[in-house]
C-alpha positions as CSV (number, residue, x, y, z in Angstrom):
1,X,-2.9,3.9,-10.8
2,X,1.1,4.2,-11.0
3,X,3.4,1.8,-12.7
4,X,5.2,-0.2,-10.1
5,X,8.5,1.0,-10.0
6,X,11.3,-1.6,-11.0
7,X,12.8,-2.9,-7.7
8,X,16.6,-3.7,-8.0
9,X,19.8,-2.4,-7.4
10,X,22.2,-2.5,-10.6
11,X,25.5,-4.3,-10.5
12,X,26.8,-0.7,-11.8
13,X,25.3,1.4,-9.5
14,X,27.4,2.3,-6.4
15,X,25.7,0.5,-3.3
16,X,24.7,4.0,-1.6
17,X,23.1,5.5,-4.8
18,X,21.2,2.1,-5.2
19,X,20.0,2.0,-2.0
20,X,18.6,5.5,-2.2
21,X,17.3,5.4,-5.1
22,X,14.9,2.1,-4.6
23,X,13.9,3.4,-1.0
24,X,12.9,6.8,-2.7
25,X,11.0,5.3,-5.7
26,X,9.1,2.9,-2.9
27,X,7.9,6.3,-1.2
28,X,6.5,7.9,-4.5
29,X,4.7,5.1,-5.2
30,X,3.2,4.6,-1.8
31,X,2.0,8.6,-1.9
32,X,-0.3,7.4,-5.0
33,X,-2.9,6.7,-2.0
34,X,-3.0,10.8,-2.0
35,X,-5.4,10.9,-4.9
36,X,-6.5,7.2,-5.7
37,X,-9.9,6.4,-6.8
38,X,-9.3,2.7,-6.0
39,X,-8.3,2.9,-2.4
40,X,-8.2,-0.5,-1.7
41,X,-5.3,-0.9,-4.3
42,X,-3.8,2.1,-3.2
43,X,-3.6,0.6,0.4
44,X,-2.5,-2.8,-0.6
45,X,0.6,-1.0,-2.6
46,X,1.3,1.2,0.2
47,X,1.7,-1.3,2.6
48,X,3.9,-3.2,0.0
49,X,6.3,-0.8,-0.7
50,X,6.4,0.0,3.0
51,X,7.6,-4.0,3.6
52,X,10.1,-3.6,0.7
53,X,11.6,-0.2,2.1
54,X,12.0,-2.2,5.4
55,X,13.7,-5.1,4.5
56,X,16.0,-2.5,2.1
57,X,16.7,-1.0,5.6
58,X,17.4,-4.4,7.0
59,X,19.8,-5.1,4.8
60,X,22.0,-2.1,5.5
61,X,21.3,-1.9,8.8
62,X,24.8,-2.4,10.2
63,X,25.5,0.8,7.7
64,X,22.9,3.1,9.3
65,X,23.5,2.3,13.0
66,X,21.0,0.4,15.2
67,X,19.4,3.8,16.5
68,X,18.9,5.4,12.8
69,X,17.6,2.1,11.7
70,X,15.4,1.5,14.7
71,X,13.9,5.1,14.2
72,X,13.1,4.7,10.3
73,X,11.8,1.0,10.7
74,X,9.3,2.5,13.2
75,X,8.0,5.4,11.3
76,X,7.4,3.1,8.2
77,X,5.5,0.6,10.4
78,X,3.6,3.2,11.9
79,X,2.3,4.5,8.7
80,X,1.6,1.2,7.4
81,X,-0.5,0.3,10.5
82,X,-2.5,3.4,9.7
83,X,-4.2,1.4,6.5
84,X,-4.5,-1.9,8.7
85,X,-8.5,-1.7,9.4
86,X,-8.9,-0.8,5.7
87,X,-6.6,-3.8,4.6
88,X,-8.1,-6.4,6.8
89,X,-11.5,-5.6,6.1
90,X,-11.1,-6.2,2.5
91,X,-8.9,-9.2,2.8
92,X,-11.4,-10.9,5.1
93,X,-14.1,-10.3,2.6
94,X,-12.1,-11.8,0.1
95,X,-11.4,-14.6,1.7
96,X,-15.0,-15.4,2.8
97,X,-16.2,-15.1,-0.3
98,X,-13.4,-17.6,-2.0
99,X,-14.3,-20.0,1.2
100,X,-17.6,-20.1,1.0
101,X,-17.9,-20.9,-3.0
102,X,-15.2,-23.6,-2.4
103,X,-16.8,-25.4,0.4
104,X,-20.4,-25.0,-0.6
105,X,-21.8,-23.6,2.2
106,X,-26.0,-23.1,2.6
107,X,-26.7,-20.9,0.2
108,X,-28.8,-18.2,2.4
109,X,-25.9,-18.5,5.2
110,X,-23.0,-17.9,2.2
111,X,-25.2,-15.2,1.1
112,X,-25.3,-13.5,4.2
113,X,-21.6,-14.1,5.3
114,X,-20.3,-12.3,2.1
115,X,-22.9,-9.7,1.9
116,X,-22.0,-8.6,5.9
117,X,-18.5,-9.1,5.1
118,X,-18.6,-7.4,2.1
119,X,-20.6,-4.3,3.3
120,X,-18.0,-3.8,6.4
121,X,-14.9,-3.6,3.5
122,X,-16.8,-0.7,1.8
123,X,-17.7,1.0,5.1
124,X,-13.9,0.4,5.9
125,X,-13.1,1.8,2.3
126,X,-15.4,5.1,2.4
127,X,-14.0,5.5,6.1
128,X,-10.5,5.8,4.7
129,X,-11.4,7.4,1.5
130,X,-13.1,10.4,4.2
131,X,-10.5,10.5,7.0
132,X,-8.5,13.6,5.8
133,X,-6.3,13.2,9.2
134,X,-5.2,9.6,8.0
135,X,-4.3,10.7,4.8
136,X,-2.4,13.7,6.2
137,X,-0.4,11.5,8.6
138,X,0.5,9.1,6.1
139,X,1.5,11.7,3.6
140,X,3.6,13.6,6.6
141,X,5.3,11.1,7.6
142,X,6.2,9.2,4.0
143,X,7.5,13.1,3.1
144,X,9.6,13.6,6.2
145,X,11.2,10.4,5.5
146,X,11.7,10.6,1.8
147,X,13.7,14.3,3.1
148,X,15.7,12.1,5.3
149,X,16.7,9.7,3.0
150,X,17.5,12.2,0.3
151,X,20.1,13.2,3.0
152,X,21.9,9.6,2.9
153,X,25.3,10.4,1.4
154,X,26.2,8.4,-1.5
155,X,29.6,9.3,-1.6
156,X,32.4,9.5,0.9
157,X,33.3,8.1,4.4
158,X,30.0,8.4,5.5
159,X,27.9,6.8,2.7
160,X,27.1,3.4,2.5
161,X,30.0,1.4,1.2
162,X,30.3,-0.2,-1.8
163,X,31.1,-3.8,-0.8
164,X,29.5,-7.4,0.3
165,X,30.2,-6.2,4.0
166,X,27.7,-3.6,4.0
167,X,25.0,-6.0,3.4
168,X,26.3,-9.2,4.7
169,X,25.4,-8.5,8.4
170,X,21.6,-7.7,6.9
171,X,21.1,-10.4,5.0
172,X,22.7,-12.7,7.5
173,X,20.4,-11.7,10.4
174,X,17.1,-11.8,8.6
175,X,18.1,-15.5,7.3
176,X,19.2,-16.6,10.7
177,X,16.3,-15.3,12.1
178,X,13.7,-16.8,9.1
179,X,15.2,-20.4,10.0
180,X,15.0,-19.8,13.7
181,X,11.5,-18.9,13.4
182,X,10.6,-21.5,11.0
183,X,11.7,-24.1,13.7
184,X,9.9,-22.6,16.3
185,X,6.7,-22.8,14.3
186,X,7.0,-25.8,13.2
187,X,7.4,-27.3,17.0
188,X,4.5,-24.8,17.7
189,X,2.5,-24.1,14.7
190,X,0.6,-20.8,16.8
191,X,-1.1,-18.0,14.8
192,X,1.7,-15.9,16.0
193,X,4.4,-17.9,15.3
194,X,3.7,-18.6,11.8
195,X,3.0,-14.6,11.0
196,X,6.3,-14.4,12.6
197,X,7.7,-16.8,10.2
198,X,5.9,-15.3,7.4
199,X,7.5,-11.9,8.2
200,X,11.4,-12.8,8.1
201,X,10.6,-14.9,4.8
202,X,9.2,-11.9,3.1
203,X,11.8,-9.9,4.4
204,X,14.5,-12.3,3.2
205,X,12.8,-12.4,0.0
206,X,12.7,-9.1,-0.8
207,X,16.4,-8.5,-0.1
208,X,17.0,-10.9,-2.8
209,X,15.1,-9.8,-5.4
210,X,16.3,-6.2,-4.5
211,X,19.8,-7.6,-5.3
212,X,19.1,-10.3,-7.7
213,X,20.9,-8.6,-10.8
214,X,23.8,-9.7,-9.0
215,X,23.1,-13.1,-10.3
216,X,19.3,-13.5,-11.9
217,X,19.4,-17.3,-11.9
218,X,20.2,-18.3,-8.6
219,X,18.8,-15.5,-6.6
220,X,16.0,-15.6,-8.5
221,X,15.1,-18.9,-8.0
222,X,15.6,-18.7,-4.0
223,X,13.7,-15.3,-4.2
224,X,10.7,-17.2,-6.0
225,X,10.7,-19.9,-3.8
226,X,11.0,-17.7,-0.6
227,X,7.9,-15.4,-1.9
228,X,6.0,-18.6,-2.5
229,X,6.5,-19.6,1.1
230,X,5.3,-15.9,1.9
231,X,2.1,-16.9,0.0
232,X,1.3,-19.9,1.3
233,X,1.7,-18.9,4.7
234,X,-0.1,-15.6,3.8
235,X,-2.9,-17.9,2.6
236,X,-3.1,-19.5,6.1
237,X,-3.1,-16.3,8.2
238,X,-6.2,-15.3,6.2
239,X,-7.9,-18.6,7.1
240,X,-6.8,-18.1,10.7
241,X,-8.3,-14.7,10.6
242,X,-11.2,-15.9,9.2
243,X,-11.8,-18.7,11.8
244,X,-11.3,-16.3,14.2
245,X,-13.5,-13.7,12.8
246,X,-16.3,-16.9,12.8
247,X,-15.3,-17.4,16.9
248,X,-15.8,-13.9,17.8
249,X,-19.1,-12.9,15.7
250,X,-21.8,-15.3,16.5
251,X,-24.0,-13.4,13.8
252,X,-22.2,-14.7,10.6
253,X,-22.9,-18.4,11.0
254,X,-25.7,-19.0,13.2
255,X,-26.1,-22.7,12.9
256,X,-24.2,-24.8,15.3
257,X,-23.5,-27.6,13.2
258,X,-22.9,-25.4,10.0
259,X,-20.1,-23.5,11.9
260,X,-18.4,-26.7,13.7
261,X,-17.9,-28.3,10.0
262,X,-16.7,-24.9,8.5
263,X,-14.0,-24.7,11.7
264,X,-13.2,-28.7,10.6
265,X,-12.5,-27.5,7.5
266,X,-10.5,-24.6,7.7
267,X,-8.5,-26.6,10.3
268,X,-7.4,-29.5,7.5
269,X,-6.8,-26.7,4.9
270,X,-4.6,-24.9,7.5
271,X,-2.6,-28.2,8.0
272,X,-2.2,-28.3,4.5
273,X,-0.7,-25.5,4.3
274,X,1.5,-25.4,6.8
275,X,2.9,-28.7,5.6
276,X,3.7,-27.1,2.3
277,X,5.0,-24.4,3.5
278,X,7.3,-26.2,6.2
279,X,8.7,-28.5,3.2
280,X,9.1,-25.6,1.0
281,X,10.4,-23.2,4.0
282,X,13.0,-26.0,4.8
283,X,14.7,-26.4,1.0
284,X,15.8,-22.5,1.8
285,X,16.0,-22.0,5.1
286,X,17.6,-25.5,6.2
287,X,21.0,-24.1,6.5
288,X,21.1,-20.1,6.3
289,X,25.1,-19.8,6.6
290,X,24.7,-21.8,3.1
291,X,22.4,-19.2,1.4
292,X,24.6,-16.4,2.6
293,X,27.3,-17.7,1.5
294,X,25.7,-18.0,-2.1
295,X,24.5,-14.4,-1.8
296,X,28.4,-13.6,-1.1
297,X,29.0,-15.6,-4.2
298,X,26.9,-13.5,-6.3
299,X,28.3,-10.1,-5.2
300,X,31.7,-11.0,-5.8
301,X,31.1,-12.5,-9.1
302,X,29.1,-9.5,-10.0
303,X,30.5,-6.6,-8.9
304,X,34.3,-7.4,-7.9
């Protein structure tokens, strides 16, 4: 398995050159799906690379222009979605195994649930290995995207400006939307709203990660906190999917009393996770304007 590339734009690196470099490194890392023996890990890495790359595109959206940004963002989103079923099946099997062990389901029932979901995950992985069209579509999309990125100018008037104004709108847009979606999720913690909030938290976290050399202590601390919020929300989303699977597939748990107990237990755990996410998220996103000002201060300290 290839080593994960460093996800950093260095302080002594022109912004245009750094943006192009980190994007291309993420794309190269994603293409390991071509010949990986561990497809589940390769799919995870591909989807993470696509999220990181989309975060960088959001960072310089104002420089790219809305049309170009939307074109590239959609291409990466659709490429990632090709492998959604494979990833979802693997995650569900993992969540189920951890859950039934922690909450002491009846032994026979627990074994049946885990066995069924692991078999489904294995089938999804085999299908992914054998689906040459999906591999070809993925590599074609990544190759085409990489060719377009290589044509990004790194100097001259058409290149991304090497100044705070080039990234300020992108950081501001994502920070404000993450703060807004936090408030919306607090008012109505639906699965959809929590998942939408999580996506913006992750994008903002990746933006701060790629800018981290500006001021490692400050941006590192904020970024790590955002990533922790994203992880908590990810656990909550996994439990929500697990609960929906139990509701939709009556063959997994056939005892009504046991099923009720599981739903109650999931509900308690999800409320605890959401409370933790709201509290931690509020420490970062309560004042998005202040957050952007801190990033601006880091930029000017390091690059001017």
